[in-house]
N, C-alpha and C positions, 0 to 999 in steps of 0.2 A: 502581168502577162509573161514576163521572163520566168518567174517561179513556176507558172503553169507549164511552160515549154520544157523546163528542166525536169519536172515531175513526169511528163509524158515520155521524155527520152529515157529516164530511169526505168519506167514501167516497161517500155519496149525492150530495153537491154536486158532487164530481168527475165522477161518472157522468152527472149531469144536464148539466154543461158539455160533456163529451165528446160526449154524444148531440146537444146543440144544435149543436156544431161540425160533427158528421157530417151533420146535416140540411142544412147550407148547401153551396152549390155555387159555382163560379167564374162570376161574371156579367161578360161582356165587353160593354162599351158605348162610347159616344162622345158627346161634347158638340158642339153646333153653336151658332154665334153670328154676329152681324154684325161679326166681327173675325178677323184672321189670327192673333192671339196667343191660342192655345188651350192652351199648355203651362203646367203648374204649377198647375192648378186642383185643389184638394183634394176628394176624394170620401170621405166618412166614413159608415160604417154606424153609425147612432145607437144600435142595439141592442147591438152588440159592441164599438163604439169602434175597430174596425179601420179603417185609413186607407190610401188609395191616392192617386196623383197622375196627372194626364193627361200624355201625351207631346205632342210638337209638332203631332201631327195631331188631338189632342183625345181619343185613345183611352185607355181605362183597364180594369183588371180588379180585381174585389174579391169576397170571399166573402160571400154573402148568400142569402136565401131569401124567398119570398113573405111579406109582412107586415112585413119590415124597412123602415126608412125611411133613404134615402140623402140625405145633406146635401152639396150642392155649394157650395163657398165659395172665393173668391179676391178680390184687391183690385180686379180689373178688371171683375168681374161681380157682379150682385145675387145674394144667396144664394137657392138653390132647394132645396126639399125634395120628394122623390118617394117615395111609398109604393109599394113593389114589388108587382106583381100576378103571378099564375102565368104569364100570357101574355108577360110581360117576359123570361122565361127561355126562351121558345120563339122569340122574334124572332132573326133572323139578326144584326141589328145593333140593339141597344137604344140609342135616341138620346134625349138630353135637351137641350132648348133653353134657353140662358142669355141673359139680357139684359145688355147693356153698361151700366155705371154712367156716367151723364153728369155730369161734374164741372162745377160752376158756376164760371165764370171771373169775376174781378173786372172792374170797368168798364175798358174800354180806350178811350182818347181818340185818335182818328185826326185828324191835322191835314193839311190839303190844302196842299201846296207847289207845285201845278202852275204858279203864276204866277212861280216863281223859276226862271229859266233864263239862258242867256248873253246873250240880248237884253235881258231885264229888268235885268240887272246892268251893261249898257252895254259888254259885252266885244265883241259884234259888232253891227253896225247892223241895224235891223229890216227885214223884207221881203227879206232876202237868201236866195237859193235854196240849199238844202242838197243835197249830193251824196253818193252812196255811193262806196265806194273805187274801183270800176270806172269810175263816171261821172267821178270826179275825174281819173283817169288819161287818159280820153278827152278831157275838157275841156282838160287841159294840153297834150295832143298836137296838138289841132286849133285852139286859140285863137291868134289873131293878136296878136303883141306890137308895138303901134304905137310903142313907145319903143326898140325894138332898132335899133342903128346910128344913133341920132339924131344929126343934124349932118352926115351924109354927103351929105344933100340937103335942100332946103327941105321942112319938114314931117316930116322923118325918113323911115323906111322900115319895112317889116314884116319879121318874122323868117321865115326860110326853113324853119324846123323843121316847120311843118304840111305844106308841100309834100313835104319829104323823108319824113315819116311816111306820107303818102298813097302815094307811089310805092314805098316799101319794104314796104308791106303792114301796117305797124304800126297804122295807123288802123283798117283792116278787122278786125284781130285784137282791138283794144280794143273795137270795136263788138260783136263776138261775146261778149266777156267781160261787157259790160253786159247783153246779151240773156240770157246764161246766169244772171247774178246775179238778174235779174228773175224768171226761171223758178224758181230756187231759193227766192226769197222767197215766190212764190205757192204753191209746193209745201208749204213749212212752214206757211203760213197755212191751206191746205186741210187738212193733217193735224191742225192744232190745232182746227179747226172740226168735223171729223168723225173718228170713231174707225175703226179697221180693221174692227170688227164692222159698222159702217154700210155699208161698201162690200160686204162679203161677204154679210151677212144681209138688208139692205134693198135694195141695188141688184143683188144676185145676181151680183156680179163674182167669178169664181174667184180664190182667194187668190193664185195664182201670177201673175195678171194685174193685181192691184191697183196695183202701182207703175207699170206701163205705162199703166193708165187714168189715173192722176194726171197723168203727163206729157201724155197725150192731152188732158186737160181744160184744163191751163194753157196749151196751145198755142192754145186758142180765145180770141181777143181779147175777144169779147162776155162770155165766162164770167169772165175775169180782172177785167173792169171791175166786174161784179156781186160777185165774190169780194172785191175790194178795198173795196167799200162795207160789207162785214161784215154784210150783210142775210142772215141765215141762211135765212129762208123762200125768198127769191128764188134764193139760191145753191143750195139743196137742190132746188128745182124744175128749174132748168136742168141741174144735175148728173144728175138722173134722165133727162132727155132725152138727154144725152151718153152715159149708160150704155147706153141702148137701142141707139144707133148703134154704140157700141164692141163690144157683144156680137154685133152683126151682122157686124162686121169679124172678130171671133174665129171666128165660125161659118164664114165664107167661107174663112178661112185654114186651118181644120181639116178642110175637105172633102177 
């Protein structure tokens, strides 16, 4: 008799569990967060203890029904619990927002070593002009060497190299290198100061013309002086004026 009762209870429990499983449907959802690392977040049905994990896009699928509680857990996000509603199963994309865990860092001591340089260490004398690579080449090619051929006449003489460089065209070529180097410097400075979206969305420059506009801007001497001052407000103002003129040029060329 006892064995029969146990069998009946097991059968009832099994039917209840089967019925409970049948009531549940696959719920497709996705997590969102201020982070690109959305993979590997555990999604647990607290009622059935069924578990799933998100993919690299934050998407997941799990058996559930209205009234179930989903638990979202991972090392990079704060735990979030969501009580499922009937409308969650009607949404095209069921979305859950997670908050990133902000880890408290230990105290960091930053020491300022700006005063330590070649001049402070006595390696080079103070007040000496610094040159870029292109400027050094040009300086070397055009500088007069008063010690060259010393002794051939009173007071010595000057080297003929600068004259040879001038007539051979080397000096002109080196001057162009210096000009190109300066333009490249201003281009990099401009791109660090303003993003591509700023040119496209704010200044309304077509994407395919952005690089051309950057060259157009750094050709303007007034603009490069302000750009080199790193005053963002003044630079942005003048950049807006140049953008208006550049778009007029584009419009004329596309007629």
